N, C-alpha and C positions, 0 to 999 in steps of 0.2 A: 246491145253491143254484139259485135261480130265475134264468133268463136269458131275455131277450126280444131277438131279433135281427130288425131290420127290413131290408127291401130293396125295390128297385123305384123309388126316387126318380130324379129326373133333370130335364132341361130339355125342355120341351114347348111348342109354340106354342098360343096361345089357341084354344079349341075342340077341342083334342086330348084324349087320354085317357092315363091311367096306372093301373097296378094296383100297390098296395103290399101286401107280405106281411110277416107277423110270425110267426116260429117261436118257440114257447115250450118251454123245457126246465126240468126240475126241479120241476114241479108237476103236479097232476092237472088237466090243461087243461080237460077237459069240464065241471067243476063251477064254473069261474070265469067271472065276467062279464068282458068285454074291451071296450076302447075305443081309439079313435084320437083323439088331440089334435094341435093344431098351434100353433106359435108363430111369428109374423112378427116381423121386427126392430122393436124398440121397443114391442111389444104383449105383453099377457099371454097365457099359454097358454090355449087354449080347446078345449072339447069339439067334436069334429067328428061322431063317431058312436059308438054303443055297441051291443053285442050281449050279451044275457043268456045264461046257460048253456042256457036253454030255447029260445033262438033269437029271442026278441023283440028288436026293434031300435028305436033312437031316433037322430034326426038333428038337427043344428043347422039352423035355418031357412035359413041361407045356402047349404046344400048339398043340401037336400031336392030330390029329383027328378033330381039330377046324380050323387050319390055313392051307392054301395051297400056296406054292410058285410056280411061273411059269415064263416063259420067252418067249418073242417073238423077235427072232433075226432080223426079217425083220423090226421091229419097234425100235430096240435098247432099249427095255423096259423089266424090270422085275417087276412082280406083287406080291402082298401079299394079298390073299383073307382071310379075318378074319371073322369067324362065331362064334356064341355063345360067344360073348365077355363078359368078366368079369371085374369088377372094378380093379382087379389086373393086367389087361392088359394095364392100363393107363400108358403112357410113351411117350417120344419122340422116334419116330421110324426113324432109319437111314438106308439108302441104302449104300452098300459097294461093291466096285469092288476089288477083291483080287489081290495081286501082281502077275505078270506074267513075267517070265524071269527076265530081269533087270528092269522092270517097277515096280514102287511102287504101293501100294494100295491107293484107293481114297474113300473118304466119301462124301455123300450128306450132305445137310444142316439140314436135319431132318424135320419131320412133326409130329405135336402133335396129339395124340389119347387120348381122354378122355372118359372113360366109367363110366357113372353116371346116376342115376335116378333123 
């Protein structure tokens, strides 16, 4: 079965940095598009960044120039490097493996990121 396990969240001051990791097991990682989403209290879950199997990336306007998504197919891991963090980046961050063929999409359990002084 497919499992996604995130790590790297925590409390950071405004202007600080964090790197989130998501390790995927149970699927052929290299062929799957991957994404990071976030959900703040009282808000809908939103796309933060996505990376295709070929390496192309896409970002929400709110994080462009500050966040970088990357993947290491040898480690079955997708990363989200977050710089210049703002209080409005506070949310639970979720890793997502997009559906492929007849396979459904899968979510990780989420990791809390809190940006506060």
